[in-house]
C-alpha positions as CSV (number, residue, x, y, z in Angstrom):
1,X,-17.0,42.7,-132.5
2,X,-15.5,40.5,-129.7
3,X,-17.7,37.5,-130.3
4,X,-17.2,37.9,-134.0
5,X,-13.4,37.9,-133.7
6,X,-13.3,35.1,-131.1
7,X,-15.6,32.9,-133.5
8,X,-13.3,33.7,-136.6
9,X,-10.1,32.7,-134.5
10,X,-11.7,29.5,-133.6
11,X,-12.6,28.9,-137.2
12,X,-9.3,29.6,-138.5
13,X,-7.6,27.5,-135.8
14,X,-9.8,24.5,-137.1
15,X,-9.1,25.3,-140.5
16,X,-5.3,25.5,-140.3
17,X,-5.1,21.8,-139.5
18,X,-7.0,20.9,-142.8
19,X,-6.1,21.3,-146.3
20,X,-5.4,25.0,-147.0
21,X,-5.8,26.6,-150.5
22,X,-4.6,29.9,-151.8
23,X,-7.9,31.1,-152.0
24,X,-8.4,30.4,-148.4
25,X,-5.3,32.5,-147.7
26,X,-6.6,35.3,-149.7
27,X,-9.9,35.5,-147.8
28,X,-8.0,35.1,-144.6
29,X,-5.9,38.1,-145.7
30,X,-8.8,40.2,-146.5
31,X,-10.5,39.5,-143.0
32,X,-7.1,40.3,-141.2
33,X,-7.1,43.7,-143.1
34,X,-10.7,44.2,-141.7
35,X,-9.6,43.5,-138.2
36,X,-6.6,45.6,-138.6
37,X,-8.9,48.6,-139.5
38,X,-11.0,48.0,-136.7
39,X,-7.9,47.9,-134.4
40,X,-6.7,51.3,-135.8
41,X,-10.1,53.0,-135.1
42,X,-10.1,51.7,-131.5
43,X,-6.6,52.8,-131.2
44,X,-7.6,56.4,-132.3
45,X,-10.5,56.5,-130.3
46,X,-8.5,55.2,-127.3
47,X,-6.1,58.1,-127.8
48,X,-8.8,60.8,-128.0
49,X,-10.4,59.5,-125.0
50,X,-7.1,59.7,-123.3
51,X,-6.5,63.3,-124.5
52,X,-9.8,64.5,-123.4
53,X,-9.4,62.9,-119.9
54,X,-6.0,64.7,-119.5
55,X,-7.8,68.0,-120.5
56,X,-10.6,67.5,-118.1
57,X,-8.1,66.6,-115.5
58,X,-6.3,69.7,-116.1
59,X,-9.6,71.6,-116.0
60,X,-10.5,69.9,-112.8
61,X,-7.2,71.3,-111.1
62,X,-8.6,74.7,-111.9
63,X,-12.3,74.0,-111.2
64,X,-13.9,71.0,-109.2
65,X,-16.9,71.1,-111.5
66,X,-14.8,69.2,-114.4
67,X,-13.6,66.3,-112.1
68,X,-17.0,64.2,-112.6
69,X,-16.3,64.3,-116.4
70,X,-12.8,63.3,-115.9
71,X,-13.9,60.2,-113.9
72,X,-16.4,59.3,-116.5
73,X,-13.9,59.6,-119.2
74,X,-11.4,57.6,-117.2
75,X,-14.0,54.9,-117.0
76,X,-14.6,54.7,-120.6
77,X,-10.9,54.9,-121.2
78,X,-10.2,51.9,-119.2
79,X,-12.7,49.9,-121.2
80,X,-11.4,51.1,-124.5
81,X,-7.9,50.1,-123.5
82,X,-9.1,46.5,-122.6
83,X,-10.9,46.2,-125.8
84,X,-8.0,47.6,-127.8
85,X,-5.7,45.0,-126.1
86,X,-8.0,42.2,-126.8
87,X,-8.1,43.3,-130.6
88,X,-4.5,43.7,-130.6
89,X,-3.6,40.4,-129.3
90,X,-6.1,38.6,-131.4
91,X,-5.0,40.1,-134.6
92,X,-1.4,39.3,-133.8
93,X,-2.6,35.7,-133.1
94,X,-4.4,35.6,-136.5
95,X,-0.9,36.6,-138.0
96,X,0.6,33.6,-136.5
97,X,-2.2,31.2,-137.8
98,X,-1.6,32.9,-141.2
99,X,2.0,32.1,-141.2
100,X,1.3,28.7,-140.3
101,X,-1.3,28.2,-143.0
102,X,1.1,29.8,-145.4
103,X,3.8,27.4,-144.6
104,X,1.6,24.5,-145.3
105,X,0.6,25.8,-148.7
């Protein structure tokens, strides 16, 4: 997904300097909605990993057998947070590109 999003951002950056049609804007809006959906799913997954990590941390305070699971979940949580911020920042950047393209039209 990272590669796909980065390629699409580059493509739209190049396209914003050329002639923009209303069809281009409509297709761009559809792609943005797909990326928004992806971002929402990753937010939910990130939140669930955070909740599970907190649950296993609390269980780890009772019995040390749960702490390795907490650390595994913590590693996954860190990577999910990094990926979510990547999605968030690039989708917001696509909003800016869309606004620039809409002003040109």
